[in-house]
TIPA-5102 format. One record per residue (C-alpha): residue in three letters; x, y, z. Coordinates in steps of 0.25 Angstrom, whole numbers, plus 2048, in hexadecimal, padded with zeros to 3 digits. Layout:
% residues N
+-----+-----+-----+-----+
!  aa !   X !   Y !   Z !
+-----+-----+-----+-----+
! ALA !   X !   Y !   Z !
...
+-----+-----+-----+-----+
***
This chain:
% residues 106
+-----+-----+-----+-----+
!  aa !   X !   Y !   Z !
+-----+-----+-----+-----+
! MET ! B67 ! 5A9 ! 342 !
! ILE ! B70 ! 5A8 ! 339 !
! LYS ! B6C ! 59E ! 32E !
! ARG ! B76 ! 594 ! 326 !
! LEU ! B75 ! 58D ! 318 !
! TYR ! B76 ! 57D ! 319 !
! VAL ! B75 ! 574 ! 311 !
! VAL ! B6C ! 566 ! 314 !
! MET ! B6E ! 559 ! 30E !
! TYR ! B68 ! 54B ! 30E !
! ASP ! B68 ! 53D ! 30B !
! VAL ! B5C ! 537 ! 314 !
! VAL ! B5A ! 528 ! 30F !
! SER ! B4A ! 528 ! 313 !
! ASP ! B3F ! 52E ! 309 !
! ARG ! B38 ! 532 ! 315 !
! ARG ! B42 ! 538 ! 31D !
! ARG ! B49 ! 540 ! 312 !
! VAL ! B3A ! 546 ! 30F !
! LYS ! B39 ! 549 ! 31E !
! LEU ! B47 ! 550 ! 31D !
! HIS ! B47 ! 558 ! 30F !
! ASN ! B39 ! 55D ! 315 !
! SER ! B41 ! 561 ! 321 !
! LEU ! B4A ! 566 ! 31A !
! LEU ! B43 ! 571 ! 313 !
! ASN ! B3E ! 578 ! 31F !
! TYR ! B4E ! 57C ! 321 !
! GLY ! B51 ! 57F ! 312 !
! THR ! B50 ! 57C ! 302 !
! PRO ! B54 ! 570 ! 2FD !
! VAL ! B5E ! 572 ! 2F1 !
! GLN ! B5E ! 563 ! 2ED !
! TYR ! B55 ! 557 ! 2F3 !
! SER ! B5F ! 554 ! 2FF !
! VAL ! B66 ! 560 ! 300 !
! PHE ! B60 ! 56F ! 308 !
! GLU ! B67 ! 57C ! 30A !
! CYS ! B61 ! 581 ! 316 !
! LEU ! B64 ! 58E ! 31C !
! LEU ! B63 ! 58C ! 32B !
! ASP ! B68 ! 594 ! 338 !
! ALA ! B6D ! 58B ! 345 !
! ARG ! B5F ! 589 ! 34A !
! GLN ! B59 ! 582 ! 33D !
! ILE ! B66 ! 579 ! 33A !
! ASP ! B65 ! 573 ! 348 !
! GLU ! B56 ! 570 ! 346 !
! LEU ! B58 ! 56C ! 339 !
! THR ! B63 ! 563 ! 33D !
! LYS ! B5B ! 55C ! 348 !
! GLU ! B4E ! 55B ! 33D !
! ILE ! B57 ! 552 ! 333 !
! THR ! B5D ! 54A ! 33D !
! ARG ! B50 ! 546 ! 344 !
! LYS ! B4A ! 542 ! 335 !
! MET ! B57 ! 53A ! 32E !
! ASN ! B5B ! 52C ! 331 !
! LYS ! B69 ! 52E ! 337 !
! ARG ! B6D ! 521 ! 331 !
! LEU ! B69 ! 522 ! 322 !
! ASP ! B67 ! 532 ! 320 !
! THR ! B75 ! 53D ! 31E !
! ILE ! B70 ! 54A ! 31F !
! ARG ! B7B ! 554 ! 31D !
! ILE ! B7A ! 563 ! 321 !
! TYR ! B84 ! 56E ! 31C !
! PRO ! B85 ! 57B ! 321 !
! ILE ! B88 ! 585 ! 315 !
! CYS ! B91 ! 592 ! 31A !
! LEU ! B8F ! 5A0 ! 314 !
! GLU ! B9B ! 59E ! 30A !
! CYS ! B99 ! 591 ! 306 !
! ALA ! B8A ! 595 ! 303 !
! LYS ! B8E ! 5A1 ! 2F9 !
! LYS ! B96 ! 595 ! 2F2 !
! VAL ! B8A ! 58C ! 2EF !
! LYS ! B88 ! 58B ! 2E2 !
! VAL ! B7B ! 585 ! 2DB !
! LEU ! B7D ! 581 ! 2CC !
! ASN ! B6E ! 57D ! 2CD !
! GLY ! B61 ! 579 ! 2D7 !
! LYS ! B5B ! 581 ! 2DF !
! ASP ! B5E ! 58E ! 2E5 !
! VAL ! B67 ! 58D ! 2F4 !
! LEU ! B69 ! 596 ! 2FE !
! VAL ! B77 ! 59E ! 2FE !
! ALA ! B7D ! 5A5 ! 309 !
! SER ! B83 ! 5B3 ! 307 !
! GLU ! B87 ! 5C0 ! 311 !
! ARG ! B79 ! 5C5 ! 30D !
! GLY ! B72 ! 5B9 ! 313 !
! ILE ! B6B ! 5AD ! 30B !
! HIS ! B68 ! 5AC ! 2FC !
! ILE ! B61 ! 5A4 ! 2F3 !
! SER ! B6A ! 5A0 ! 2E8 !
! SER ! B66 ! 599 ! 2DB !
! PRO ! B6A ! 58F ! 2D3 !
! GLY ! B7A ! 595 ! 2CC !
! GLY ! B7C ! 59E ! 2D8 !
! ASN ! B73 ! 5AA ! 2D5 !
! GLU ! B70 ! 5AF ! 2E2 !
! GLY ! B61 ! 5B2 ! 2E5 !
! GLY ! B59 ! 5BA ! 2F0 !
! SER ! B5A ! 5BB ! 2FF !
! THR ! B54 ! 5B2 ! 308 !
+-----+-----+-----+-----+
***
């Protein structure tokens, strides 16, 4: 199944819900900032993640955004400092070190 890069970010009011959401997202992706994850997911996984998030959030108080990142946009991601990120290329998905140096494939 084809996987796509997603950026998931959240603003969750309750510490308890925030910790639960953060721990759930660790099963799907890599935290690149405290409330921002990069996730490489296929269609089934993004549906599963969306359902899991919806069950855990307070729809009146919490904000969660999921952005799909196209292949062309993923190639243009620039990291000036921070954790390695997933970058898509014609050869597949690779780990990119801060500063844009491409590392090993995944």
